C-alpha positions in Angstrom: 99.7 150.4 86.8 99.6 148.9 83.3 100.7 145.2 82.7 104.0 146.2 81.1 104.9 148.4 84.4 103.6 145.8 86.5 105.7 143.1 84.9 108.8 145.3 85.0 108.2 146.2 88.7 107.9 142.1 89.6 111.2 141.9 87.7 112.9 144.1 90.0 111.6 142.2 93.0 112.8 139.0 91.3 116.2 140.6 90.9 116.4 141.3 94.6 114.7 137.6 95.6 115.8 135.4 92.4 113.8 132.3 93.5 110.3 131.7 92.5 108.2 128.9 93.9 104.6 127.8 93.6 104.5 125.1 95.9 104.2 126.3 99.5 105.7 122.8 100.6 108.9 123.5 99.2 109.1 127.3 99.8 111.9 129.0 101.1 112.4 132.1 103.0 112.8 135.0 100.5 111.2 133.2 97.6 108.3 134.6 95.6 105.4 132.6 95.2 103.4 132.5 92.5 99.7 131.4 93.3 99.2 128.9 90.0 95.7 127.5 89.6 94.6 124.1 88.3 91.7 121.8 87.6 92.1 120.5 91.4 93.8 123.5 93.1 93.7 127.1 93.4 97.1 128.5 94.4 95.4 131.8 95.6 94.2 130.1 98.6 97.6 129.5 99.7 98.9 133.4 99.5 98.7 134.0 103.0 100.2 130.8 104.2 103.2 131.5 101.9 103.8 134.8 103.3 103.5 133.3 106.7 106.3 130.8 105.9 108.6 133.5 104.7 107.8 134.3 101.1 108.8 137.6 100.0 105.9 138.4 97.8 102.9 136.5 96.6 101.8 136.6 92.9 98.1 136.2 92.9 95.2 136.7 90.3 92.5 136.8 92.5 90.9 139.4 95.0 91.9 138.2 98.3 90.1 138.9 102.0 93.8 139.0 103.3 95.6 142.2 102.5 99.2 142.9 102.7 101.6 145.0 100.9 103.4 141.9 99.7 100.5 140.7 97.7 100.7 141.6 94.0 97.5 141.0 92.0 97.9 140.4 88.3 95.3 139.1 85.5 96.8 136.0 85.0 99.5 134.2 87.1 100.8 131.4 84.9 101.0 134.3 81.8 102.6 136.4 84.5 105.2 133.8 85.1 105.9 132.8 81.4 105.9 136.6 80.6 108.6 137.1 83.5 110.3 133.8 82.3 110.6 135.8 78.7 111.7 138.9 80.3 114.4 137.3 82.0 115.4 135.7 79.0 115.8 138.8 77.2 118.3 139.8 79.3 120.7 136.7 78.9 122.9 137.0 75.8 124.0 133.4 76.0 123.4 130.4 73.7 120.1 128.5 74.8 119.9 124.9 73.7 116.4 123.7 73.7 115.7 119.7 73.6 112.6 118.1 72.7 111.5 114.8 71.2 109.4 111.5 71.9 112.2 109.1 73.2 115.6 110.1 75.5 115.1 113.8 75.6 115.7 113.7 79.6 118.8 111.3 79.6 120.0 113.4 76.4 119.5 116.8 78.5 121.4 115.1 81.2 124.2 113.8 79.5 124.5 117.3 77.3 124.5 119.3 80.5 127.2 116.7 82.2 129.5 117.5 79.2 128.9 121.2 78.9 128.9 121.9 82.6 132.3 120.3 83.0 133.8 123.4 80.7 131.4 126.1 81.1 128.8 127.7 83.9 125.7 125.9 82.8 122.4 126.1 83.7 119.4 123.2 82.8 115.9 121.7 83.4 116.1 120.1 86.8 114.2 116.4 86.6 111.7 116.5 84.2 110.3 120.2 84.6 109.4 120.3 80.8 105.9 121.5 81.1 104.3 125.0 80.7 105.0 125.3 84.5 108.6 124.0 84.7 109.9 125.8 81.2 109.6 129.2 82.7 110.7 128.3 86.2 114.0 126.8 84.3 114.5 130.0 82.5 114.1 132.3 85.9 116.8 129.6 87.5 119.4 131.0 85.1 121.8 133.2 86.9 123.8 136.3 85.6 127.0 134.1 85.6 125.5 131.7 83.1 127.4 131.0 79.9 125.3 128.2 78.4 121.8 127.0 79.2 120.1 123.7 78.4 116.1 123.7 78.4 113.9 120.5 78.1 110.7 120.9 76.4 107.8 118.0 76.7 104.9 118.2 75.0 101.6 115.9 74.4 99.9 118.3 71.3 100.7 120.4 68.6 101.7 124.1 69.2 102.9 123.2 72.7 106.5 123.7 71.6 106.0 126.8 69.6 104.5 128.1 72.9 107.6 127.4 74.6 109.9 128.8 72.0 108.1 131.9 72.0 109.5 133.0 75.4 112.7 130.8 75.5 114.1 131.9 72.2 116.2 129.3 71.9 119.5 129.9 69.5 120.1 125.8 69.5 117.8 122.9 69.3 118.0 119.0 69.4 114.9 116.7 68.1 115.8 113.4 69.7 113.5 111.8 67.6 109.9 111.4 66.7 108.2 108.1 67.8 104.7 106.8 68.8 104.2 109.0 72.1 101.2 110.9 72.7 99.3 109.8 69.7 96.3 110.7 71.2 97.1 114.3 71.5 99.4 115.0 68.5 97.2 112.7 66.2 99.1 110.2 64.8 102.9 110.1 64.1 102.8 112.5 61.5 101.2 115.2 64.1 104.1 114.0 66.3 106.5 115.1 63.9 104.6 118.3 63.2 104.4 119.1 66.9 108.1 118.6 67.6 109.1 120.2 64.3 108.0 123.2 65.7 111.4 123.5 67.4 113.1 123.5 64.0 110.4 125.8 62.6 111.9 128.3 65.1 115.3 127.8 64.6 114.9 128.2 60.8 113.0 131.4 61.3 115.6 132.8 63.6 118.6 131.6 62.2 119.5 129.2 64.8 121.4 126.3 64.8 120.2 122.5 64.8 122.1 119.3 66.2 120.5 116.5 64.0 120.6 112.8 64.2 121.5 112.1 60.4 120.5 108.7 60.9 116.8 109.4 60.5 115.4 110.3 57.2 112.3 112.1 58.8 114.7 114.5 60.7 116.6 115.3 57.4 113.6 116.2 55.9 112.0 118.1 58.6 115.3 120.1 59.0 115.2 121.2 55.5 115.7 125.1 55.4 117.6 125.4 58.5 120.9 127.2 57.4 122.7 126.1 60.6 122.9 122.4 60.8 125.3 120.1 62.9 124.9 116.5 62.5 126.0 113.3 64.2 125.0 109.4 63.4 126.5 106.2 62.9 127.1 106.4 59.0 127.4 110.6 58.1 128.1 113.5 60.2 130.2 115.8 62.1 130.5 113.2 64.7 130.2 109.5 63.7 130.1 106.9 66.4 129.4 103.2 66.7 128.8 100.5 69.4 131.5 98.3 70.8 129.6 96.5 73.2 126.3 96.8 75.1 126.0 93.8 77.9 124.8 95.7 79.9 126.3 98.8 79.8 126.6 100.7 76.6 130.5 101.1 75.3 130.7 103.7 72.5 133.6 104.5 70.0 133.6 107.6 68.1 135.4 107.9 64.9 138.3 110.0 64.6 139.0 110.7 68.1 141.9 109.2 70.2 140.5 110.5 73.2 137.0 109.1 72.6 137.8 105.9 70.6 136.5 103.9 73.6 133.7 105.3 75.9 132.4 103.0 78.8 129.0 104.6 79.7 127.0 103.7 82.7 124.0 103.5 80.4 121.8 100.3 79.7 121.0 99.5 76.3 122.2 100.2 72.6 119.2 102.4 72.2 120.9 105.1 74.2 123.9 105.5 71.6 122.1 108.3 69.7 121.9 110.1 73.1 125.8 110.0 73.6 126.7 110.8 70.3 124.6 114.2 70.9 126.3 115.0 73.8 129.4 114.6 72.2 128.5 116.5 69.4 127.4 119.4 71.4 130.2 119.3 73.5 132.8 119.4 70.7 130.5 122.4 68.9 130.9 124.0 72.1 134.7 123.6 72.4 134.7 121.3 75.4 138.1 119.2 75.3 137.5 115.5 74.7 139.3 114.5 77.7 136.2 116.3 79.9 133.6 115.0 77.3 135.0 111.5 77.9 135.3 111.9 82.1 131.7 113.6 82.0 129.8 110.9 79.9 131.4 107.9 81.5 130.7 109.4 84.9 127.1 109.8 84.2 125.0 107.5 86.3 121.0 107.6 85.3 118.4 107.9 88.1 115.0 108.2 88.4 113.8 104.8 86.9 115.5 105.5 83.3 117.4 102.6 82.5 118.9 101.9 85.6 120.7 98.8 86.3 119.9 97.7 89.8 121.7 94.6 91.6 119.4 92.9 94.2 121.0 89.6 96.0 121.7 87.4 93.0 119.7 89.3 90.3 120.0 92.1 87.8 117.1 94.5 87.2 116.9 96.6 84.2 114.5 99.3 85.6 113.2 101.7 82.9 109.9 102.7 84.4 110.0 106.4 84.0 107.9 106.0 80.9 106.6 104.0 78.0 105.8 104.2 74.5 105.6 101.8 71.7 108.9 103.1 70.4 110.7 103.0 73.6 109.0 99.4 74.7 110.2 97.9 71.4 113.9 99.1 72.0 113.9 98.1 75.3 112.5 94.8 74.7 114.8 93.8 71.6 118.0 94.9 73.7 117.0 92.8 76.5 116.7 89.8 74.4 119.8 90.2 73.0 121.5 90.6 76.5 123.5 87.3 77.2 121.6 85.9 80.1 120.6 82.6 80.9 117.2 83.3 83.0 115.5 86.4 81.7 112.2 87.8 82.9 110.2 90.6 82.0 107.5 92.5 83.2 105.9 95.2 81.1 103.3 97.9 82.2 100.6 99.5 79.9 101.4 102.4 77.7 99.2 105.8 77.9 97.8 108.2 75.7 98.0 106.1 72.6 94.3 107.1 71.7 92.6 104.7 69.1 95.8 103.2 68.3 96.1 101.7 71.8 94.6 98.3 71.4 97.0 97.5 68.1 100.0 98.9 69.7 99.4 96.9 72.6 99.1 93.8 70.8 102.2 94.5 68.7 104.2 94.7 71.7 102.7 91.3 73.0 103.6 89.8 69.5 107.0 91.2 69.6 107.5 89.5 73.2 106.4 86.0 71.6 109.1 86.2 69.4 111.8 85.5 71.8 112.3 82.9 74.7 111.9 84.0 78.3 111.7 82.4 81.7 108.6 84.4 82.7 106.5 87.2 81.0 103.9 89.3 83.2 102.1 92.3 81.2 100.4 94.6 83.9 97.6 96.9 83.3 96.5 99.1 80.5 95.0 97.8 77.3 97.0 94.6 77.8 93.8 93.2 79.2 92.1 93.7 76.1 94.3 92.0 73.4 94.9 88.5 72.7 98.3 87.0 74.5 99.6 83.5 76.2 101.1 85.7 79.0 100.5 86.1 82.9 98.4 89.1 83.5 98.1 91.4 86.3 96.0 94.4 87.0 98.6 96.9 88.6 102.0 97.0 89.7 101.0 96.2 93.3 99.6 92.9 92.2 103.0 92.4 90.1 105.1 93.2 93.4 103.1 90.3 95.3 103.7 87.7 92.4 107.7 88.8 92.3 108.0 88.6 95.9 106.6 85.3 96.0 108.9 83.7 93.3 112.2 84.0 95.3 114.1 84.5 91.9 118.0 84.3 92.1 120.3 84.5 89.4 117.9 86.2 87.0 117.9 89.2 84.6 114.8 91.4 84.7 113.3 93.9 82.4 110.8 96.1 84.2 109.1 98.9 82.0 106.0 100.7 81.6 104.5 104.3 81.4 104.6 106.5 84.6 101.0 105.8 85.6 101.6 102.7 85.9 104.6 103.0 88.8 106.2 99.9 87.9 109.0 101.0 90.0 107.0 99.7 93.2 107.5 96.2 92.0 111.0 96.0 93.4 110.5 98.6 96.4 
């Protein structure tokens, strides 16, 4: 059987068993198991177990001693998964909205989904499954009843977004921003813009539509040549909005909309304004009534350590520990500095994947912290131990938790932020 016929055969099996799993620990009866392999594991070794658990079929790319009619060997399971996702995508005659960016893409995705799903049958990326495995799995989760789909795309090097676009085939796209994230992989800020801009390149070449934050000059330049553009921002655009208050929850006003003149979100930080404006813009474009847009945004509660406000006894904790880079760190610190509170403590974890810029960027954050008055400052791990600063330093979030628990804080506001690998959420667990 040639590769094309094999793909069509697997797709016919998928239509009968429309659920894909790559982890036997999460596998349900009837799932099709894809035996993916990485540097530290070989999924082919779990094919037999997958069938024993109840997988309908196992897709492998090695000759196995275990034989079964339910085992299908392909040249490469990852490529097969991505090809299957593209084939499925080609059967879907619906708008596919791709979202990427250095900061805020998951929050934007969640807000956009909340708005669109209030009025349309919509599917989206679950959690942060936004990589070379998560993107095809998301596409394959889209059912026949779909009217819209939102796909989040993460990237840490150039050509990655371009690769996702080849099988996602987005009709619409959003770049939230291009900040100082994954500088090591992208090769600097211009590399970040080039890498994220691959989404614009695809839309430009395929007559797609881009939703653009017109406040960012570089997005204006990057989007040049895209015929279909929908703008949003604080000064110019199809949707214009401003901050009414942000202490601590963000309250927004949308111009020329009586229903949206006052939006009370459950998001902490004025840096979430572009995310809210984007969700409003996308909702209006896809004809979601303003009343539904308002309800969807106001009811959205962030989870997974993203700008969460947590009350613990008499203390208030802003937990923003899902990820961090110099751009998001600066925004979070400045927002916290402007918060009305008598006692403020910050615990800041190291930032990763910054390459040769790492020392300078960590020094810049320490210098920024030094411009404000704090009750306590604790720097945790990463390259904070390689720079000059007057603050308290600890090696890990485990050490920081011990320090935190020993202080017996009361009536105090905290900002806890750091890169994912720092696991800063452990401090309050």
